[in-house]
FIFIKE-568717 format. One record per residue (C-alpha): residue number from 1; residue in three letters; x negated, y, z negated. Coordinates in steps of 0.2 Angstrom, whole numbers, padded with zeros to 4 digits, always signed. Example, Ala and Ser with C-alpha at 12.3 -4.5 7.8 and 13.67 -1.06 7.14 Angstrom:
2
(1; "ALA"; (-0062; -0022; -0039))
(2; "SER"; (-0068; -0005; -0036))
***
This chain:
335
(1; "MET"; (-0122; -0265; -0017))
(2; "LYS"; (-0119; -0246; -0017))
(3; "ILE"; (-0104; -0235; -0015))
(4; "LEU"; (-0104; -0225; +0002))
(5; "GLY"; (-0087; -0217; +0000))
(6; "ALA"; (-0072; -0216; -0010))
(7; "GLY"; (-0054; -0210; -0007))
(8; "TYR"; (-0037; -0209; -0016))
(9; "SER"; (-0018; -0206; -0012))
(10; "VAL"; (-0005; -0200; -0024))
(11; "PRO"; (+0013; -0197; -0022))
(12; "LYS"; (+0020; -0180; -0018))
(13; "ARG"; (+0035; -0183; -0030))
(14; "LYS"; (+0030; -0181; -0048))
(15; "VAL"; (+0041; -0187; -0062))
(16; "THR"; (+0039; -0181; -0080))
(17; "SER"; (+0042; -0192; -0095))
(18; "GLU"; (+0056; -0181; -0100))
(19; "GLU"; (+0064; -0183; -0082))
(20; "LEU"; (+0061; -0202; -0083))
(21; "GLU"; (+0071; -0203; -0100))
(22; "THR"; (+0085; -0193; -0092))
(23; "MET"; (+0085; -0205; -0077))
(24; "MET"; (+0086; -0220; -0089))
(25; "ASP"; (+0100; -0211; -0099))
(26; "PHE"; (+0091; -0211; -0116))
(27; "GLU"; (+0104; -0199; -0123))
(28; "LYS"; (+0117; -0212; -0122))
(29; "PHE"; (+0108; -0222; -0135))
(30; "ASN"; (+0103; -0206; -0146))
(31; "ILE"; (+0085; -0209; -0143))
(32; "ARG"; (+0074; -0194; -0147))
(33; "ARG"; (+0068; -0185; -0132))
(34; "GLY"; (+0049; -0187; -0129))
(35; "MET"; (+0048; -0204; -0135))
(36; "SER"; (+0041; -0211; -0119))
(37; "LYS"; (+0027; -0198; -0118))
(38; "LEU"; (+0023; -0201; -0137))
(39; "LEU"; (+0021; -0220; -0134))
(40; "SER"; (+0011; -0219; -0118))
(41; "GLY"; (+0002; -0203; -0118))
(42; "VAL"; (+0009; -0200; -0100))
(43; "ASN"; (+0014; -0182; -0096))
(44; "GLU"; (+0019; -0186; -0078))
(45; "ARG"; (+0017; -0200; -0065))
(46; "GLY"; (+0020; -0201; -0046))
(47; "PHE"; (+0034; -0210; -0038))
(48; "ALA"; (+0033; -0216; -0020))
(49; "GLU"; (+0047; -0211; -0008))
(50; "ASP"; (+0060; -0224; -0003))
(51; "ASN"; (+0052; -0226; +0014))
(52; "GLU"; (+0034; -0228; +0008))
(53; "ASP"; (+0026; -0245; +0006))
(54; "SER"; (+0010; -0250; -0004))
(55; "SER"; (+0000; -0251; +0012))
(56; "ASP"; (+0004; -0233; +0015))
(57; "TYR"; (-0006; -0228; +0000))
(58; "ALA"; (-0020; -0240; +0003))
(59; "VAL"; (-0021; -0233; +0021))
(60; "ARG"; (-0022; -0215; +0016))
(61; "ALA"; (-0035; -0219; +0002))
(62; "GLY"; (-0045; -0230; +0014))
(63; "LYS"; (-0045; -0217; +0028))
(64; "MET"; (-0052; -0204; +0015))
(65; "ALA"; (-0065; -0217; +0009))
(66; "ILE"; (-0071; -0221; +0027))
(67; "GLU"; (-0072; -0203; +0032))
(68; "SER"; (-0082; -0199; +0017))
(69; "SER"; (-0094; -0213; +0019))
(70; "GLY"; (-0099; -0207; +0036))
(71; "LEU"; (-0094; -0223; +0045))
(72; "ALA"; (-0082; -0226; +0058))
(73; "PRO"; (-0067; -0239; +0056))
(74; "GLU"; (-0075; -0251; +0068))
(75; "ASP"; (-0091; -0251; +0057))
(76; "ILE"; (-0081; -0260; +0043))
(77; "ASP"; (-0083; -0279; +0044))
(78; "LEU"; (-0073; -0284; +0029))
(79; "LEU"; (-0057; -0277; +0021))
(80; "LEU"; (-0050; -0282; +0004))
(81; "PHE"; (-0033; -0277; -0002))
(82; "CYS"; (-0033; -0278; -0021))
(83; "SER"; (-0016; -0274; -0028))
(84; "ILE"; (-0002; -0280; -0039))
(85; "THR"; (+0012; -0274; -0026))
(86; "SER"; (+0011; -0278; -0008))
(87; "ASP"; (+0023; -0275; +0007))
(88; "PHE"; (+0028; -0293; +0010))
(89; "LEU"; (+0023; -0311; +0005))
(90; "GLU"; (+0018; -0316; +0023))
(91; "PRO"; (+0006; -0311; +0031))
(92; "ALA"; (-0008; -0303; +0020))
(93; "THR"; (-0004; -0284; +0018))
(94; "ALA"; (-0022; -0282; +0022))
(95; "MET"; (-0018; -0286; +0040))
(96; "LYS"; (-0006; -0271; +0042))
(97; "ILE"; (-0019; -0260; +0033))
(98; "ARG"; (-0033; -0266; +0046))
(99; "GLU"; (-0022; -0262; +0060))
(100; "ASP"; (-0017; -0245; +0054))
(101; "LEU"; (-0035; -0240; +0050))
(102; "GLY"; (-0042; -0246; +0066))
(103; "CYS"; (-0054; -0258; +0058))
(104; "CYS"; (-0055; -0269; +0073))
(105; "ASN"; (-0070; -0278; +0068))
(106; "ALA"; (-0065; -0282; +0050))
(107; "ASN"; (-0060; -0299; +0043))
(108; "CYS"; (-0047; -0296; +0029))
(109; "TYR"; (-0037; -0303; +0016))
(110; "ASP"; (-0027; -0299; +0000))
(111; "LEU"; (-0034; -0302; -0018))
(112; "LYS"; (-0023; -0305; -0033))
(113; "ASN"; (-0029; -0304; -0051))
(114; "ALA"; (-0016; -0293; -0060))
(115; "CYS"; (-0023; -0276; -0064))
(116; "ASN"; (-0041; -0283; -0063))
(117; "ALA"; (-0039; -0287; -0044))
(118; "PHE"; (-0050; -0271; -0039))
(119; "LEU"; (-0065; -0276; -0049))
(120; "THR"; (-0063; -0294; -0043))
(121; "GLY"; (-0064; -0286; -0025))
(122; "MET"; (-0080; -0277; -0030))
(123; "GLU"; (-0087; -0294; -0037))
(124; "ILE"; (-0083; -0303; -0021))
(125; "ALA"; (-0089; -0289; -0010))
(126; "ASN"; (-0106; -0289; -0019))
(127; "MET"; (-0107; -0308; -0015))
(128; "TYR"; (-0103; -0305; +0003))
(129; "ILE"; (-0117; -0292; +0004))
(130; "GLU"; (-0130; -0302; -0006))
(131; "THR"; (-0128; -0317; +0005))
(132; "GLY"; (-0129; -0307; +0021))
(133; "ARG"; (-0111; -0311; +0027))
(134; "ALA"; (-0105; -0293; +0027))
(135; "LYS"; (-0113; -0276; +0028))
(136; "ASN"; (-0099; -0263; +0026))
(137; "ILE"; (-0084; -0267; +0016))
(138; "LEU"; (-0068; -0257; +0012))
(139; "ILE"; (-0060; -0262; -0004))
(140; "CYS"; (-0043; -0254; -0006))
(141; "SER"; (-0027; -0254; -0017))
(142; "GLY"; (-0010; -0247; -0015))
(143; "GLU"; (+0002; -0248; -0029))
(144; "ILE"; (+0021; -0244; -0030))
(145; "LEU"; (+0025; -0251; -0047))
(146; "SER"; (+0040; -0239; -0049))
(147; "ARG"; (+0050; -0251; -0039))
(148; "TYR"; (+0048; -0264; -0053))
(149; "LEU"; (+0053; -0252; -0067))
(150; "ARG"; (+0071; -0255; -0074))
(151; "MET"; (+0081; -0239; -0074))
(152; "LYS"; (+0097; -0245; -0081))
(153; "TYR"; (+0099; -0252; -0099))
(154; "ASN"; (+0114; -0258; -0109))
(155; "ASP"; (+0108; -0256; -0126))
(156; "PRO"; (+0093; -0249; -0136))
(157; "GLN"; (+0086; -0266; -0139))
(158; "GLU"; (+0083; -0268; -0120))
(159; "ILE"; (+0074; -0251; -0120))
(160; "ALA"; (+0063; -0257; -0134))
(161; "ASN"; (+0059; -0273; -0125))
(162; "ALA"; (+0053; -0263; -0110))
(163; "ASN"; (+0046; -0247; -0117))
(164; "ALA"; (+0028; -0251; -0113))
(165; "THR"; (+0032; -0251; -0094))
(166; "PHE"; (+0038; -0233; -0095))
(167; "SER"; (+0020; -0227; -0091))
(168; "LEU"; (+0020; -0235; -0074))
(169; "GLY"; (+0017; -0225; -0058))
(170; "ASP"; (+0012; -0226; -0040))
(171; "ALA"; (-0005; -0222; -0031))
(172; "GLY"; (-0018; -0229; -0020))
(173; "GLY"; (-0037; -0229; -0021))
(174; "ALA"; (-0052; -0236; -0010))
(175; "ILE"; (-0071; -0237; -0009))
(176; "VAL"; (-0083; -0242; +0005))
(177; "VAL"; (-0098; -0252; -0001))
(178; "THR"; (-0113; -0257; +0008))
(179; "ALA"; (-0130; -0265; +0005))
(180; "LYS"; (-0143; -0257; -0007))
(181; "GLU"; (-0161; -0259; -0007))
(182; "CYS"; (-0166; -0262; -0025))
(183; "SER"; (-0184; -0259; -0030))
(184; "ASP"; (-0180; -0263; -0048))
(185; "GLU"; (-0169; -0278; -0054))
(186; "LYS"; (-0161; -0266; -0066))
(187; "ASP"; (-0154; -0256; -0052))
(188; "ARG"; (-0143; -0271; -0046))
(189; "LEU"; (-0125; -0272; -0049))
(190; "LYS"; (-0121; -0282; -0064))
(191; "SER"; (-0104; -0289; -0068))
(192; "ILE"; (-0096; -0302; -0079))
(193; "PHE"; (-0078; -0309; -0080))
(194; "ARG"; (-0069; -0319; -0093))
(195; "THR"; (-0052; -0327; -0093))
(196; "SER"; (-0041; -0331; -0108))
(197; "SER"; (-0025; -0339; -0101))
(198; "GLU"; (-0015; -0344; -0116))
(199; "PHE"; (-0004; -0328; -0115))
(200; "TRP"; (-0001; -0331; -0096))
(201; "ASN"; (+0018; -0329; -0097))
(202; "ASP"; (+0018; -0315; -0109))
(203; "GLY"; (+0024; -0298; -0101))
(204; "ILE"; (+0026; -0308; -0084))
(205; "LEU"; (+0034; -0301; -0068))
(206; "TRP"; (+0043; -0315; -0062))
(207; "GLY"; (+0050; -0307; -0046))
(208; "GLY"; (+0043; -0312; -0029))
(209; "GLY"; (+0038; -0329; -0035))
(210; "THR"; (+0045; -0346; -0032))
(211; "HIS"; (+0051; -0348; -0050))
(212; "TYR"; (+0065; -0335; -0048))
(213; "ALA"; (+0064; -0332; -0029))
(214; "HIS"; (+0082; -0325; -0028))
(215; "GLN"; (+0086; -0318; -0044))
(216; "PRO"; (+0085; -0299; -0044))
(217; "GLU"; (+0086; -0297; -0062))
(218; "MET"; (+0069; -0305; -0064))
(219; "ALA"; (+0061; -0292; -0053))
(220; "TYR"; (+0056; -0280; -0067))
(221; "PHE"; (+0041; -0278; -0078))
(222; "GLN"; (+0043; -0282; -0096))
(223; "ASN"; (+0034; -0279; -0112))
(224; "GLU"; (+0019; -0289; -0118))
(225; "SER"; (+0022; -0295; -0136))
(226; "ARG"; (+0013; -0286; -0150))
(227; "GLN"; (+0004; -0302; -0155))
(228; "MET"; (-0003; -0303; -0137))
(229; "ILE"; (-0009; -0285; -0137))
(230; "LYS"; (-0017; -0287; -0154))
(231; "THR"; (-0026; -0303; -0150))
(232; "ASN"; (-0032; -0298; -0132))
(233; "PHE"; (-0037; -0281; -0137))
(234; "ALA"; (-0049; -0289; -0150))
(235; "LYS"; (-0055; -0302; -0138))
(236; "ALA"; (-0058; -0288; -0125))
(237; "SER"; (-0067; -0277; -0137))
(238; "GLU"; (-0079; -0292; -0142))
(239; "PHE"; (-0081; -0296; -0124))
(240; "TYR"; (-0086; -0278; -0119))
(241; "ALA"; (-0098; -0276; -0133))
(242; "LYS"; (-0107; -0292; -0130))
(243; "ALA"; (-0108; -0288; -0111))
(244; "MET"; (-0115; -0271; -0114))
(245; "LYS"; (-0128; -0279; -0126))
(246; "ASP"; (-0133; -0293; -0113))
(247; "PHE"; (-0134; -0280; -0099))
(248; "ASN"; (-0145; -0269; -0110))
(249; "ILE"; (-0133; -0254; -0107))
(250; "ASN"; (-0139; -0239; -0117))
(251; "ILE"; (-0124; -0228; -0120))
(252; "ASP"; (-0134; -0212; -0119))
(253; "ASP"; (-0140; -0217; -0101))
(254; "VAL"; (-0122; -0219; -0094))
(255; "ALA"; (-0115; -0204; -0084))
(256; "LEU"; (-0097; -0211; -0084))
(257; "PHE"; (-0087; -0225; -0093))
(258; "ILE"; (-0071; -0230; -0083))
(259; "PRO"; (-0059; -0241; -0093))
(260; "HIS"; (-0043; -0247; -0085))
(261; "GLN"; (-0029; -0235; -0089))
(262; "ILE"; (-0015; -0243; -0098))
(263; "THR"; (-0011; -0230; -0112))
(264; "LYS"; (-0020; -0216; -0119))
(265; "TYR"; (-0020; -0224; -0136))
(266; "LEU"; (-0029; -0239; -0129))
(267; "THR"; (-0042; -0228; -0120))
(268; "LEU"; (-0046; -0219; -0136))
(269; "LYS"; (-0046; -0235; -0146))
(270; "THR"; (-0058; -0243; -0134))
(271; "CYS"; (-0069; -0227; -0136))
(272; "GLU"; (-0068; -0229; -0155))
(273; "VAL"; (-0072; -0248; -0156))
(274; "LEU"; (-0086; -0247; -0143))
(275; "GLY"; (-0093; -0230; -0148))
(276; "LEU"; (-0091; -0223; -0131))
(277; "PRO"; (-0092; -0204; -0130))
(278; "ILE"; (-0074; -0197; -0126))
(279; "ASP"; (-0082; -0183; -0115))
(280; "ARG"; (-0090; -0196; -0104))
(281; "THR"; (-0075; -0208; -0103))
(282; "VAL"; (-0062; -0207; -0089))
(283; "ASP"; (-0044; -0202; -0095))
(284; "ILE"; (-0032; -0200; -0080))
(285; "ILE"; (-0017; -0208; -0087))
(286; "GLY"; (-0009; -0192; -0093))
(287; "ASP"; (-0006; -0186; -0075))
(288; "ASN"; (-0005; -0202; -0066))
(289; "GLY"; (+0002; -0215; -0078))
(290; "ASN"; (-0003; -0234; -0077))
(291; "ILE"; (-0006; -0236; -0058))
(292; "GLY"; (-0012; -0254; -0059))
(293; "CYS"; (-0026; -0259; -0048))
(294; "SER"; (-0028; -0241; -0041))
(295; "SER"; (-0034; -0234; -0057))
(296; "ILE"; (-0052; -0239; -0055))
(297; "PRO"; (-0054; -0232; -0037))
(298; "LEU"; (-0044; -0217; -0040))
(299; "ALA"; (-0055; -0213; -0055))
(300; "ILE"; (-0071; -0215; -0045))
(301; "ALA"; (-0064; -0205; -0031))
(302; "LYS"; (-0058; -0191; -0042))
(303; "ASN"; (-0074; -0189; -0051))
(304; "ILE"; (-0084; -0189; -0035))
(305; "GLU"; (-0073; -0175; -0029))
(306; "SER"; (-0075; -0165; -0045))
(307; "GLY"; (-0094; -0167; -0044))
(308; "ARG"; (-0094; -0176; -0061))
(309; "ILE"; (-0103; -0190; -0052))
(310; "LYS"; (-0113; -0189; -0036))
(311; "LEU"; (-0116; -0203; -0023))
(312; "GLY"; (-0134; -0206; -0021))
(313; "SER"; (-0139; -0198; -0037))
(314; "GLY"; (-0143; -0215; -0046))
(315; "GLN"; (-0131; -0211; -0060))
(316; "GLN"; (-0125; -0226; -0070))
(317; "ILE"; (-0107; -0230; -0072))
(318; "VAL"; (-0099; -0243; -0082))
(319; "ILE"; (-0082; -0250; -0078))
(320; "PHE"; (-0070; -0260; -0090))
(321; "GLY"; (-0058; -0271; -0082))
(322; "PHE"; (-0042; -0279; -0089))
(323; "GLY"; (-0028; -0288; -0081))
(324; "ASN"; (-0013; -0297; -0088))
(325; "GLY"; (-0014; -0316; -0090))
(326; "VAL"; (-0028; -0311; -0096))
(327; "SER"; (-0043; -0307; -0086))
(328; "MET"; (-0057; -0296; -0093))
(329; "ALA"; (-0072; -0289; -0084))
(330; "LEU"; (-0087; -0277; -0086))
(331; "MET"; (-0097; -0270; -0072))
(332; "SER"; (-0112; -0259; -0072))
(333; "LEU"; (-0119; -0250; -0056))
(334; "TYR"; (-0130; -0236; -0051))
(335; "ILE"; (-0122; -0224; -0038))
***
């Protein structure tokens, strides 16, 4: 499988961490200005307009990806929407995206796997291609996570219980993939996933599910516990290190490392633990925030746009996926 094109979409409206603190009325609780930036490493993030939906960001990113691939919308035969947020519960949001893009020959469906849904989509796309069931596949994401960010608090403890969510932002990303002739087995896409579900209800977003179907107060993100973060970071680090060894990944040969963007601290810590060079590791959280499933495709598209990586060059990229629940993934491919 190879990437033919990539695209992204970001909101016009930018909200700095200082502005977010004002919106949340931090001064009322005598919280020092700049704390949210200090904790997350986020300077600013995009917030969608009130009349925008998740699909709008996926459509704009998908259109850019298709155009850059040199294909027409009708050449797409499978469309996967991989996102935390969606426009509605029924039908699949992918249906609306298919219609808006004019991908009239595409089968389509939604994929859920927390922040790891996009890499899950890439894994499934590769299966379709290797079994000959699809040729040209659009994998897209559109996140409006700001709608699930609590803006009003009654006391400092409530803020402390939600401070990890202050990095959330909105964006969309997409890639078009197709079959690739591999003369050497090492050129094939390599991927591995692992699930560790004992913390499935830690940091959970209940809103939209049957458990609290009609309780608005449950429709907001909340912090993961410190124990969950500590335990699962250790597990993820061990998993990534073993996968890189099993896949014979030589750090010096890799053009770009793309970790899921949660906080700047976790990106730097991942580099430290795995020995990754900071100058070849993507760090887009400062200007975008944590944009969920859109972080991986946006990072790919932005780095192609800047010329840091070039499609058709044969450069190796390694992607580190992580999703709440938790789901871990590592993917290596040559572009």
